[in-house]
Structure formats: structure tokens, C-alpha cells
C-alpha positions as CSV (number, residue, x, y, z in Angstrom):
1,M,34.4,-42.4,13.1
2,T,34.7,-38.6,12.9
3,D,32.4,-36.2,14.5
4,I,30.7,-33.6,11.8
5,K,30.0,-29.9,12.9
6,L,27.1,-28.7,10.8
7,S,26.5,-25.2,10.8
8,K,22.9,-23.5,9.9
9,W,23.2,-21.8,6.3
10,D,21.8,-18.5,6.4
11,A,21.5,-16.2,2.8
12,A,22.5,-13.3,5.3
13,D,26.5,-14.5,5.5
14,H,26.3,-14.4,1.1
15,L,24.5,-11.4,0.3
16,N,28.0,-9.4,-0.2
17,T,27.3,-7.6,-3.4
18,E,24.5,-5.3,-4.8
19,Q,24.3,-8.2,-7.7
20,D,23.7,-11.0,-5.2
21,I,21.3,-9.0,-3.6
22,A,19.5,-8.6,-6.8
23,L,19.6,-12.0,-8.1
24,Y,18.6,-13.2,-4.8
25,L,15.5,-10.7,-4.5
26,E,14.7,-11.5,-8.3
27,A,14.5,-15.3,-7.4
28,C,12.6,-14.8,-4.8
29,L,10.1,-12.7,-6.5
30,E,9.6,-15.5,-9.5
31,E,8.2,-17.6,-6.5
32,N,5.0,-15.5,-5.9
33,D,5.0,-16.3,-2.4
34,P,4.4,-13.3,-0.2
35,A,5.9,-15.0,3.1
36,L,9.2,-15.9,1.1
37,L,9.4,-12.1,0.0
38,A,9.2,-11.1,3.2
39,A,11.9,-13.6,4.8
40,A,14.0,-12.8,1.8
41,L,14.1,-8.8,2.5
42,G,14.5,-9.9,6.1
43,D,17.9,-11.6,5.1
44,I,18.8,-8.8,2.9
45,A,18.2,-6.4,6.1
46,R,19.9,-8.8,8.0
47,A,23.2,-8.9,6.0
48,R,22.9,-4.9,5.4
49,G,22.6,-4.1,8.9
50,M,18.9,-4.2,11.0
51,S,19.9,-1.4,12.7
52,Q,20.6,0.9,9.9
53,L,17.4,0.1,8.2
54,A,14.9,0.7,11.3
55,R,16.6,3.9,11.2
56,D,16.3,4.7,8.0
57,T,12.6,3.6,7.7
58,G,11.4,4.8,11.0
59,L,10.7,1.6,11.7
60,T,11.9,-0.4,15.1
61,R,14.4,-3.3,14.9
62,E,12.0,-5.5,16.6
63,G,8.8,-4.5,14.4
64,L,11.5,-5.0,11.5
65,Y,12.8,-8.9,12.4
66,K,9.3,-9.9,13.2
67,A,7.9,-8.3,9.9
68,L,10.9,-9.6,8.1
69,S,10.4,-13.5,9.0
70,A,8.8,-16.3,7.2
71,E,6.1,-16.3,9.8
72,G,5.7,-12.2,9.1
73,N,2.8,-10.7,7.6
74,P,4.3,-7.3,6.5
75,S,1.9,-4.5,4.9
76,L,2.6,-3.7,1.5
77,A,3.2,0.2,2.9
78,T,6.1,-1.6,5.0
79,I,7.6,-3.9,2.1
80,M,7.8,-0.7,-0.1
81,K,9.6,1.1,2.7
82,V,12.0,-1.3,3.6
83,M,12.7,-1.8,-0.5
84,A,13.4,1.9,-0.9
85,A,15.7,1.8,2.5
86,L,18.0,-1.5,1.0
87,G,17.8,0.7,-2.6
88,V,15.8,-1.9,-4.2
89,K,12.9,-1.9,-6.4
90,L,9.6,-3.8,-7.5
91,H,9.2,-4.0,-11.4
92,A,5.9,-5.3,-13.2
93,E,6.4,-7.9,-16.1
94,V,4.0,-9.2,-18.3
95,L,3.2,-13.0,-18.2
96,P,2.7,-15.1,-21.1
97,P,-0.4,-16.2,-21.7
98,R,-2.1,-19.7,-19.9
99,A,-2.5,-22.6,-22.5
100,M,-5.8,-23.1,-22.4
101,G,-7.0,-26.5,-21.5
């Protein structure tokens, strides 16, 4: 029997282009889950470099790691600072009306 070595999958390892980042963030936003959004921004931040993001936002690396984890609960102000520093933005879209019944 052969031993199989598995490694933990990390989204940050696959966010190589601006398009990768935009598609990943869009998919996470569609879930309408604040914890997922924070974690996705954390993945993007790690792919881009957390130290640089800390400098760009004026926040500490440790604070960013904590806020942008699945267990984090960043303020909207922090989310907006991080998104601006990462060069991405949120957008609004009208949802189709829910079926009555």
C-alpha cells in the first residue's frame, strides 16, 4: 500500500491574476455571507501580501489576520479599507422579485 500525502488546499495559492481575484470575490459575494466575505478578503490579502496590505490600510498585520479570518467580524469600514487597498469594489445589483406563495 502506498502512503498518500495530502496538503491543505489554500485559495490564496490560486489567486494569481486580477481576474482570478475578481471571480473569486464575486463568487463569495453571491453567497451573501459576511464571514465568507471576510475570509475571502483574507485569502486575497495573503495572495497579495499581508504586510503590504497593512501598510496600505494603516492597520496592523495581526489585526488584519484576525479580522479577515472566518471567525473575524470586521467592521464595514475595515472591509472598505481593505477592498480599496486591494483595488476591488463592491457593487449593487437588483435582485429579481421573490415568488409569492
